[in-house]
C-alpha positions in Angstrom: 22.3 -9.8 6.2 23.0 -6.3 3.8 26.7 -7.2 4.3 26.2 -10.5 1.9 24.0 -8.3 -0.7 27.0 -5.7 -0.6 29.2 -7.8 -4.2 25.5 -7.1 -6.2 25.9 -3.5 -5.8 29.9 -2.9 -5.6 31.9 -5.4 -6.7 35.4 -5.6 -7.1 35.0 -8.5 -9.8 32.5 -10.0 -12.6 32.7 -13.0 -14.0 29.9 -13.0 -17.1 30.0 -17.0 -17.1 28.2 -17.6 -20.2 29.3 -15.2 -22.5 29.4 -14.9 -25.8 30.8 -13.5 -29.2 27.9 -14.0 -30.9 25.7 -10.6 -31.1 22.3 -12.3 -31.2 23.0 -14.5 -27.5 22.2 -12.3 -24.3 25.7 -13.9 -23.0 26.9 -11.1 -25.6 24.4 -8.5 -24.6 25.6 -8.8 -20.7 29.0 -8.9 -21.8 28.8 -6.1 -23.7 26.6 -3.7 -21.6 29.2 -4.4 -19.1 32.2 -3.3 -20.8 30.7 -0.3 -22.4 29.0 0.7 -18.6 32.2 2.0 -17.9 32.6 -0.4 -14.9 35.8 0.0 -13.0 36.4 -2.9 -11.8 38.0 -6.3 -13.2 35.5 -7.6 -16.2 36.1 -11.7 -16.8 34.1 -13.3 -19.3 33.4 -17.1 -19.1 33.2 -19.6 -22.0 34.1 -23.1 -22.4 35.0 -22.7 -25.9 37.1 -20.3 -25.2 38.1 -17.1 -27.9 37.9 -13.1 -27.2 35.1 -10.8 -27.1 35.9 -7.0 -27.3 39.4 -7.7 -26.9 39.0 -9.2 -23.4 40.1 -13.6 -23.4 37.2 -15.8 -22.9 37.5 -18.5 -20.1 37.0 -21.6 -20.7 36.3 -22.0 -16.7 35.1 -20.1 -13.6 39.0 -22.0 -12.0 40.7 -19.9 -14.0 39.5 -16.4 -13.4 42.4 -14.6 -11.0 41.4 -12.3 -8.7 39.8 -10.0 -7.9 35.7 -11.3 -8.3 32.8 -11.3 -6.0 30.0 -11.2 -8.4 28.8 -14.0 -10.9 26.1 -13.3 -13.4 25.6 -16.7 -14.9 23.6 -16.6 -18.5 23.5 -20.5 -18.8 20.4 -23.1 -19.4 18.4 -24.2 -16.4 19.8 -27.8 -16.6 23.4 -26.2 -16.3 22.8 -24.0 -13.6 23.2 -26.2 -10.3 27.0 -27.0 -11.8 27.6 -23.1 -12.6 26.6 -22.5 -9.1 28.5 -25.1 -7.5 31.2 -23.4 -9.3 31.3 -20.3 -8.2 31.3 -21.8 -4.8 34.4 -23.3 -5.6 36.2 -20.2 -6.9 35.0 -18.5 -3.5 32.2 -16.0 -5.2 29.5 -15.3 -2.8 27.2 -13.5 -5.1 25.4 -14.7 -8.0 22.9 -13.2 -10.9 20.4 -16.5 -12.1 19.2 -14.7 -15.4 18.1 -17.7 -16.9 14.2 -19.2 -16.7 13.1 -22.1 -16.4 12.5 -22.4 -12.7 8.9 -22.1 -10.5 7.2 -20.0 -13.3 7.3 -23.1 -15.6 5.7 -25.7 -12.9 6.8 -28.5 -10.6 9.7 -30.0 -12.4 11.0 -25.8 -12.4 10.6 -25.3 -9.1 12.5 -28.7 -7.9 14.7 -27.3 -10.3 14.8 -24.1 -8.0 14.5 -25.9 -4.4 17.8 -27.3 -6.0 20.2 -25.0 -6.8 18.8 -23.2 -3.9 20.3 -25.8 -2.0 23.7 -25.4 -3.3 23.9 -21.8 -3.1 22.9 -22.4 0.9 25.9 -24.8 1.0 28.1 -22.4 -0.3 27.0 -19.5 0.8 25.7 -17.6 -2.1 23.3 -15.1 -2.4 21.4 -15.2 -5.5 19.3 -12.6 -7.2 17.0 -14.5 -9.3 16.5 -16.3 -11.0 14.5 -15.6 -14.4 15.6 -11.8 -14.0 17.9 -9.5 -15.9 19.9 -8.6 -13.6 21.0 -5.0 -11.8 22.2 -1.7 -12.5 23.5 1.2 -10.7 24.2 4.2 -12.8 26.3 6.0 -10.7 29.0 3.6 -9.6 28.4 2.8 -12.7 27.2 -1.4 -13.1 25.3 -2.2 -16.0 24.7 -5.9 -15.2 21.7 -6.6 -17.7 21.2 -7.7 -21.1 18.8 -5.0 -21.6 19.5 -3.4 -25.1 22.2 0.1 -24.3 22.9 2.7 -23.0 23.3 2.2 -19.3 20.4 4.7 -18.4 22.1 8.7 -17.5 23.2 8.8 -13.6 19.3 9.6 -11.9 17.8 9.8 -8.6 14.7 7.0 -8.4 16.3 3.4 -7.1 13.9 0.8 -8.6 12.7 -2.5 -7.1 10.1 -4.6 -9.7 9.0 -8.0 -10.1 8.7 -7.8 -13.5 11.8 -7.9 -15.8 10.0 -6.8 -19.0 8.6 -3.6 -16.9 12.2 -2.7 -16.1 13.4 -2.9 -20.2 10.1 -0.7 -21.1 10.5 1.5 -18.3 14.4 2.4 -18.9 13.3 3.3 -22.3 10.3 5.4 -21.5 12.3 7.6 -18.7 14.7 8.5 -21.5 11.7 10.8 -23.1 10.3 11.4 -20.1 13.6 12.9 -18.9 14.1 11.1 -15.6 16.8 8.6 -14.8 17.5 6.0 -12.2 20.6 5.8 -9.4 19.7 1.8 -9.3 17.9 -0.8 -10.9 16.9 -4.6 -9.6 14.9 -7.3 -11.4 14.0 -9.6 -8.7 12.7 -12.1 -10.4 11.4 -15.5 -9.1 12.9 -14.1 -5.4 14.2 -17.7 -4.8 16.1 -16.2 -2.3 16.5 -12.0 -2.6 13.7 -10.2 -2.2 12.3 -7.0 -2.5 12.1 -6.6 1.3 16.4 -8.0 1.9 16.8 -5.0 -0.7 14.9 -1.9 1.0 17.5 -1.0 3.1 20.3 -1.5 1.3 18.8 1.0 -1.5 18.0 3.7 0.2 21.4 3.9 1.6 22.4 4.5 -1.5 23.6 8.4 -1.4 22.0 8.9 -5.0 18.8 7.8 -4.4 16.2 9.9 -3.1 13.2 8.6 -3.4 12.6 3.9 -3.7 10.4 3.1 -6.0 8.2 -0.5 -6.7 6.7 -2.8 -9.1 5.5 -5.0 -6.7 3.3 -8.5 -7.3 3.1 -10.5 -4.3 4.6 -9.9 -0.9 5.4 -13.7 0.5 6.7 -12.2 3.9 4.7 -9.3 4.6 4.9 -8.7 8.2 9.1 -8.7 7.6 7.9 -6.0 4.9 6.0 -4.0 6.4 8.8 -3.7 9.4 11.7 -2.6 7.3 9.5 -0.2 4.9 8.4 1.3 7.7 12.5 2.1 9.1 13.5 3.0 5.1 10.1 5.7 4.8 11.3 7.4 7.8 14.5 8.7 5.9 13.5 8.4 2.5 10.2 8.0 0.4 8.5 4.7 -1.0 5.9 5.0 -3.8 4.1 1.2 -4.9 2.4 0.0 -8.1 1.0 -2.9 -6.6 -1.2 -5.1 -9.3 -3.7 -8.3 -9.0 -6.6 -5.9 -7.6 -9.2 -7.8 -9.5 -11.8 -9.5 -7.6 -11.3 -12.9 -8.7 -8.4 -12.3 -5.8 -10.6 -12.1 -3.4 -11.7 -15.5 -0.8 -15.0 -16.1 -0.7 -16.3 -15.3 3.3 -19.4 -16.2 5.4 -19.4 -12.7 7.0 -19.6 -9.7 6.1 -15.8 -8.7 7.2 -14.2 -11.5 5.3 -16.2 -10.8 2.3 -15.1 -7.3 2.1 -11.7 -7.5 4.0 -10.0 -8.9 0.1 -6.8 -9.4 -0.9 -6.2 -5.5 -1.9 -7.6 -3.9 1.1 -4.7 -5.6 3.2 -2.0 -4.3 0.7 -4.2 -0.9 0.8 -3.8 -1.6 4.4 0.2 -2.7 4.6 1.4 0.2 2.3 -0.2 2.8 5.0 0.9 1.2 7.9 4.7 1.2 6.1 3.9 4.7 4.6 4.5 3.9 1.3 2.3 5.8 -1.0 0.2 3.8 -3.7 0.1 4.2 -7.2 -2.4 3.6 -9.3 -1.0 3.0 -13.0 2.5 2.9 -13.7 2.7 6.6 -14.9 1.7 8.3 -11.3 4.5 5.7 -9.7 7.2 7.6 -11.1 5.3 11.2 -11.9 4.9 11.0 -7.7 8.7 9.6 -7.6 10.3 12.6 -9.5 8.2 15.0 -7.5 9.7 13.6 -4.2 13.2 13.5 -5.7 13.1 16.8 -7.1 10.7 18.8 -5.1 10.7 20.0 -1.5 7.5 19.1 0.5 4.7 21.5 1.5 3.9 22.2 5.2 0.2 21.8 4.6 -2.7 21.4 2.6 -3.5 24.8 1.2 -2.7 25.1 -2.5 -2.7 28.3 -4.9 -3.0 27.9 -9.0 -1.7 30.5 -11.4 -2.5 30.4 -14.9 -3.4 32.3 -18.3 -6.0 30.7 -19.1 -10.0 30.6 -17.7 -10.4 27.1 -17.9 -7.2 25.1 -17.5 -7.5 26.9 -13.9 -10.6 26.3 -12.9 -10.2 22.1 -13.7 -7.1 22.9 -11.7 -9.1 23.8 -8.6 -11.4 21.4 -8.8 -8.4 18.7 -9.0 -6.5 20.6 -6.2 -9.8 19.5 -4.0 -10.5 16.4 -5.8 -7.3 15.2 -4.4 -7.7 16.2 -0.7 -6.3 19.6 -1.0 -7.9 23.2 -0.4 -7.6 26.3 -2.4 -5.5 29.1 -0.4 -7.4 32.3 0.3 -4.8 35.0 -0.5 -3.6 37.7 2.2 -5.1 40.7 1.4 -1.4 42.2 1.2 -1.1 39.6 -1.4 -4.0 40.8 -3.6 -2.6 44.3 -3.4 0.4 43.0 -5.0 -0.8 40.6 -7.6 -4.0 43.9 -8.3 -0.8 46.3 -9.0 0.7 43.5 -11.4 -2.1 42.5 -13.5 -4.9 43.8 -15.9 -8.0 45.1 -14.3 -10.1 42.2 -16.1 -7.3 39.4 -14.4 -9.0 37.1 -11.8 -7.5 37.8 -8.5 -9.0 35.2 -6.6 -7.8 31.5 -6.2 -7.6 30.5 -9.2 -5.7 33.1 -10.3 -6.0 34.0 -14.0 -3.8 37.1 -15.3 -5.3 36.6 -18.6 -4.0 35.6 -22.0 -1.3 38.6 -21.9 0.5 37.9 -19.6 4.3 38.0 -19.8 7.5 36.2 -18.5 7.6 39.0 -16.4 4.1 38.5 -15.3 4.4 35.0 -14.4 7.6 35.6 -12.4 6.4 38.2 -10.0 2.8 36.3 -10.1 4.5 33.1 -8.9 6.9 35.3 -6.2 3.4 37.0 -4.8 2.2 33.5 -3.8 4.8 31.7 -3.1 5.6 34.9 -0.5 2.1 34.2 1.1 2.1 32.6 4.7 -1.4 31.4 4.1 0.1 29.1 0.4 1.6 26.2 0.8 2.3 25.4 -2.1 1.1 26.3 -6.0 0.0 24.3 -9.3 1.4 26.6 -12.3 -1.0 25.6 -15.5 0.7 27.1 -18.3 -0.5 26.0 -22.1 1.8 27.9 -24.6 1.4 31.8 -24.3 -0.3 33.7 -27.4 2.4 36.6 -26.8 5.6 35.0 -25.8 7.4 31.8 -26.2 6.8 29.0 -23.6 10.9 28.7 -23.2 10.7 32.7 -22.0 8.2 31.9 -19.7 10.1 29.0 -18.5 13.5 31.2 -17.9 11.6 33.6 -15.9 10.2 30.5 -13.8 12.8 28.2 -13.2 15.6 29.7 -10.9 11.8 31.1 -8.9 10.7 27.3 -8.6 14.5 26.6 -7.4 14.7 28.3 -5.0 11.3 27.9 -3.5 10.4 26.0 -0.3 7.8 25.4 -1.7 6.5 22.9 -4.0 5.4 24.2 -7.8 4.1 21.9 -10.2 3.5 22.8 -13.0 0.5 21.6 -15.8 2.7 21.9 -19.1 -0.3 21.7 -21.8 0.8 21.2 -25.3 3.1 19.6 -27.9 4.9 20.8 -30.2 5.1 24.7 -28.8 5.9 23.8 -25.4 8.5 20.9 -26.3 11.6 23.6 -25.4 10.1 24.4 -22.5 9.5 20.7 -21.2 13.6 20.4 -22.0 14.6 23.4 -20.0 12.0 22.7 -17.0 13.5 19.3 -16.9 17.1 19.9 -16.8 16.5 22.6 -14.1 14.9 19.3 -12.2 11.7 20.9 -11.9 8.8 18.0 -12.8 6.4 18.7 -15.6 2.6 16.6 -16.5 1.0 17.1 -19.4 -2.3 18.3 -17.9 -4.0 19.9 -14.6 -4.9 16.5 -13.2 -1.6 14.9 -12.9 0.0 17.8 -11.4 -2.7 18.2 -8.9 -2.0 14.7 -7.9 1.8 15.1 -7.9 0.9 17.9 -5.4 -1.0 15.5 -3.2 1.7 13.2 -3.0 3.7 15.5 -1.4 1.3 16.5 1.1 0.8 13.4 2.0 4.2 12.5 2.4 4.6 15.9 4.1 1.6 14.4 6.6 2.7 11.1 7.0 6.7 12.9 8.3 4.7 15.2 10.9 3.0 12.0 12.2 5.8 9.9 12.9 7.2 12.6 15.1 4.3 11.8 17.2 3.3 8.9 16.3 3.6 5.8 19.4 1.8 2.3 20.1 -0.7 2.5 22.6 0.0 0.7 25.9 -1.3 -3.0 26.4 -5.0 -2.4 28.0 -6.0 -5.7 28.7 -5.4 -9.1 30.8 -3.9 -11.1 28.3 -2.8 -14.2 30.3 -6.9 -14.3 31.4 -8.1 -14.1 27.2 -6.0 -16.8 26.9 -7.0 -19.0 29.3 -10.6 -18.5 28.3 -9.3 -19.7 24.9 -7.8 -22.7 26.1 -11.0 -23.3 27.5 -13.8 -23.1 24.4 -15.2 -25.8 23.1 -16.5 -24.7 19.5 -19.5 -24.9 18.0 -20.4 -27.9 14.6 -21.6 -26.5 11.3 -23.3 -28.9 8.9 -21.2 -31.6 10.6 -18.0 -30.4 10.5 -15.9 -29.6 12.9 -16.3 -25.2 12.8 -14.7 -22.3 14.6 -18.1 -20.3 14.8 -18.0 -19.6 18.6 -21.8 -19.6 20.1 -23.1 -16.3 21.3 -22.0 -16.5 25.2 -18.7 -17.2 24.6 -18.3 -15.2 22.3 -19.8 -12.4 24.6 -17.6 -13.6 27.4 -14.6 -12.8 25.1 -15.7 -10.0 24.0 -15.7 -9.0 28.2 -12.3 -9.7 28.7 -11.4 -7.3 26.2 -13.4 -4.5 27.6 -15.6 -4.5 24.7 -18.7 -3.1 26.3 -21.7 -6.0 25.0 -25.7 -6.6 25.9 -25.2 -9.8 27.9 -26.6 -13.8 25.5 -28.9 -16.3 27.4 -30.1 -19.1 25.4 -33.1 -20.5 25.5 -34.2 -24.0 24.2 -37.3 -24.1 24.6 -40.2 -21.8 24.4 -40.9 -21.9 28.8 -37.5 -21.3 28.7 -37.4 -17.9 27.2 -40.2 -17.3 29.5 -38.1 -18.0 32.5 -35.3 -15.6 31.1 -37.7 -12.6 30.5 -37.6 -12.1 34.4 -33.9 -12.4 34.9 -33.3 -9.9 31.8 -36.3 -7.8 32.0 -37.8 -5.9 29.1 -37.7 -4.8 25.7 -36.0 -7.8 24.6 -34.5 -8.8 21.6 -34.4 -12.5 20.3 -32.3 -14.0 17.3 -32.4 -17.8 16.1 -29.4 -19.6 18.0 -28.2 -22.4 15.0 -24.6 -22.6 13.9 -25.5 -23.3 10.8 -27.1 -19.6 10.0 -25.0 -16.9 10.0 -27.3 -14.0 8.8 -30.2 -15.0 10.8 -32.3 -11.6 9.7 -32.4 -13.8 6.3 -34.3 -16.6 7.9 -36.8 -14.1 9.5 -34.6 -14.9 12.8 -34.9 -11.9 14.3 -37.7 -9.8 16.3 -37.2 -6.3 18.1 -38.4 -4.7 21.2 -40.1 -7.5 22.9 -42.7 -6.5 26.2 -44.3 -9.0 27.4 -43.7 -12.6 28.3 -46.0 -13.3 25.9 -44.3 -11.6 22.6 -41.2 -13.7 24.0 -43.2 -17.3 23.3 -45.1 -15.9 20.0 -41.6 -15.0 18.7 -39.8 -17.7 19.9 -42.5 -20.3 18.3 -41.7 -18.2 15.0 -38.8 -17.7 14.8 -37.8 -21.8 14.8 -40.6 -22.4 12.2 -38.6 -19.6 10.0 -35.9 -20.8 10.3 -36.9 -24.4 10.3 -38.6 -23.8 6.9 -35.6 -21.6 5.1 -33.0 -24.0 6.6 -34.6 -27.9 7.7 -31.0 -29.0 7.1 -29.8 -26.9 10.0 -29.2 -27.4 13.7 -31.3 -25.2 15.7 -30.6 -24.9 19.4 -33.7 -22.7 20.2 -33.3 -18.6 20.1 -31.1 -15.9 22.3 -32.5 -13.6 24.2 -30.5 -10.2 24.8 -31.6 -7.0 26.4 -32.6 -4.3 23.6 -30.4 -1.4 23.5 -31.1 2.2 23.3 -31.4 3.9 19.8 -27.8 5.3 18.7 -25.7 5.3 16.0 -24.8 1.8 14.1 -22.1 0.3 13.1 -20.1 -2.4 12.4 -16.4 -3.4 13.7 -14.6 -6.6 12.2 -10.9 -8.1 12.2 -9.8 -11.0 9.8 -6.5 -12.8 9.5 -5.1 -11.8 5.8 -2.1 -15.2 5.2 0.2 -12.3 4.5 -0.1 -9.4 6.8 -1.8 -10.5 9.8 -5.1 -9.1 11.3 -6.7 -6.7 9.6 -9.4 -4.1 10.9 -12.9 -3.4 9.6 -15.2 -0.2 10.5 -17.6 1.4 8.6 -21.8 1.5 7.9 -23.4 -1.4 10.0 -26.5 -3.0 9.5 -27.7 -5.9 7.0 -26.6 -3.4 4.4 -23.2 -3.5 5.1 -21.9 -4.9 1.8 -24.2 -2.9 -0.4 -22.7 0.2 1.0 -19.8 -0.8 1.4 -18.7 2.1 3.4 -15.9 0.5 5.2 -12.5 1.3 5.8 -9.4 -1.0 7.2 -5.8 -1.0 8.8 -3.5 -3.5 9.7 -3.6 -4.7 13.7 -2.4 -3.5 15.9 -3.6 0.0 15.7 -2.1 3.2 16.9 -4.5 5.8 18.2 -3.7 8.1 15.3 -4.5 5.1 12.5 -8.1 3.6 14.8 -9.4 7.8 14.2 -8.8 8.1 10.6 -9.7 4.2 9.8 -13.3 6.2 11.4 -12.4 9.6 9.4 -12.2 7.6 6.0 -16.4 6.7 6.4 -19.5 8.1 6.0 -20.5 6.1 9.3 -17.2 7.6 11.0 -18.1 11.1 9.7 -21.8 10.9 10.6 -21.0 10.8 14.5 -20.3 13.9 14.5 -23.8 14.7 14.1 -25.6 15.4 10.9 -29.5 17.0 9.8 -31.6 15.3 12.4 -29.1 12.8 13.6 -27.2 13.3 17.3 -23.7 13.2 17.7 -22.7 9.7 19.4 -19.9 9.1 21.0 -16.8 8.6 18.8 -14.3 8.2 21.3 -15.7 4.9 22.8 -16.0 3.9 18.9 -12.0 4.5 19.0 -11.8 2.8 22.2 -13.3 -0.6 20.8 -11.4 -0.5 17.7 -8.0 -0.5 19.7 -9.3 -3.1 22.1 -10.6 -5.4 19.2 -7.2 -4.5 17.8 -5.1 -5.3 20.4 -7.1 -8.8 21.5 -6.8 -10.2 17.8 -3.2 -9.1 17.8 -2.0 -10.9 20.4 -4.4 -13.9 20.0 -4.0 -15.2 16.4 -6.0 -18.2 16.8 -9.2 -15.5 16.6 -9.2 -15.5 13.1 -12.4 -13.2 12.3 -14.3 -11.6 15.3 -17.5 -9.4 13.8 -19.2 -6.6 15.7 -22.1 -5.7 13.2 -23.8 -4.0 14.7 -21.5 -2.1 17.7 -24.5 0.5 19.0 -22.5 4.2 19.3 -24.7 6.4 21.8 -24.5 9.8 23.5 -22.5 8.3 25.8 -20.7 4.5 25.3 -21.3 2.2 23.1 -22.4 -1.3 23.0 -22.1 -4.6 20.9 -25.1 -6.3 19.8 -24.6 -8.7 17.8 -21.1 -10.6 17.7 -19.5 -13.7 15.4 -16.1 -15.0 16.3 -14.6 -17.6 14.6 -11.8 -19.2 16.1 -8.7 -21.7 14.2 -6.8 -24.3 15.8 -8.5 -24.9 19.2 -11.1 -27.6 17.8 -11.4 -30.5 20.8 
């Protein structure tokens, strides 16, 4: 498949169908850009009226175009696109950029037209970029097949894939003022054929591309994207800006897991699994990309702050810790060297404040001292305009050190006119600068996260299967699902859920159904005491909301009384609900309570949730998500990302609980739902974590495509 995409980036000849001599037409803009980009291949202009443009003849049809030609840029109306593609096929052109709009983005009629051009393209073995795109460019080849305002950006090292053409146009212009540029840039448009996933490997294989940046609106084939992105991110960093985070994008769900697992949680988890660094803003997208392209990675998260101003230094220190890094503790040797170099009033602890009188010599030597300290992994240098020296003189003293350093140095270059020349010199030396300390700290954190990912990648491996999946499949085949509100539903009854979880090697407290108070009394002889009683109704999902749970029942009389009370409460609260009786379950010893869940995302598959359990789970929102299948590292990280997980180590009067048992439960849950996609949703709330072991107390499981 990659070979079929090569003509887009290294064509021997390009035909522009719809070229125009009218400077107000897009066909003129594409022809102008291609000619002025100093593209070295053959340029063929096609217009049925003929004529010339910039001394080049315009052919009246593709059939007249001589060899070589292996890429067509089609700038004709949507209604004429089918014919244009058929002409490409007849001419033997197998790559086409379809720039016109008027397709799927305008509604059903446009979608039908898009399906038609895709059919013609496939019949003729033509790969399509677009429609509804602005084209692509390669600053090193060079090739500018866009209609954007000239000139072609300077050769750069950031590859950029974008679902938005307008964003491409704005970013190219903005990048010139910011001092960075692109190696390759592709506007994907409607992605009728070629998608961002198709282009990942080709973009990353480009020798001039050091980092891949992406603007993403949606990912139609999420699993394939993860697979391809993981391969790429092992070699080159990927930074992505995914838009569409709003709560309106979250689907309604009956369970806590479904309600909390919005579409954005799935994207967050997908990016983490693929090693993609997710930016929150457009500025962050390119600030991180520039840092990754220009700076070395740190070996740890211990950072030093160097400045000549106390206030900004404290700001930098705050943001170092906000972004998950730590302030390095200097060696005694470092303190001695700084003491010999700086005035007595200077602050020699981290952050280092050299005072406003600091000279270029002191800046450079202080930075070298910090970089030489083995306990320092990187430096955030805060440089406001020095009162006694020019900022550019300080820049000149620092540039050689930073260029030769194996540790990253990010610079908060604070100011405007007084720091402009210093900014130019740093940028020319490929040293990224940031307006304020928080942005420099963010970039440093991005480098640390990338380094962490590469280190973990060397030791990461998926756990071997531990479950009997043939037995689980047989169990699922035998299930008869409940009914909710008169419709075939997919929630398993508690006893069936208990059997399925037991097959997944997740310990449970056995559940028994009593259909009458007398049957409840009889079950106490087998179960013993103390007991929990829960209303049994497929139409009542949150039992505590209707007074349908009683705890710590220690006698048959208490069980009977609680049974009758639960039935009465449920009938009053939900008179329309089918009530089957009550479930009885042995009380589990006290311990910490967490929630484990899994829900199926339509794009990425099973999404695993972990966090604080109990009835307040949606209010607390102390949860984290990760895509199945989980590795051991991912399961551990999922736990540590929540207060519930960190609390397992003990907190004040709360004794420690068995963290390893939680991790094993997460791994088994992940393996179960990943291997059996018909399991649409599972919620274990709570999983009671004891000092040794963990037990699923309340379990709800929803199955799809097995209604009988």
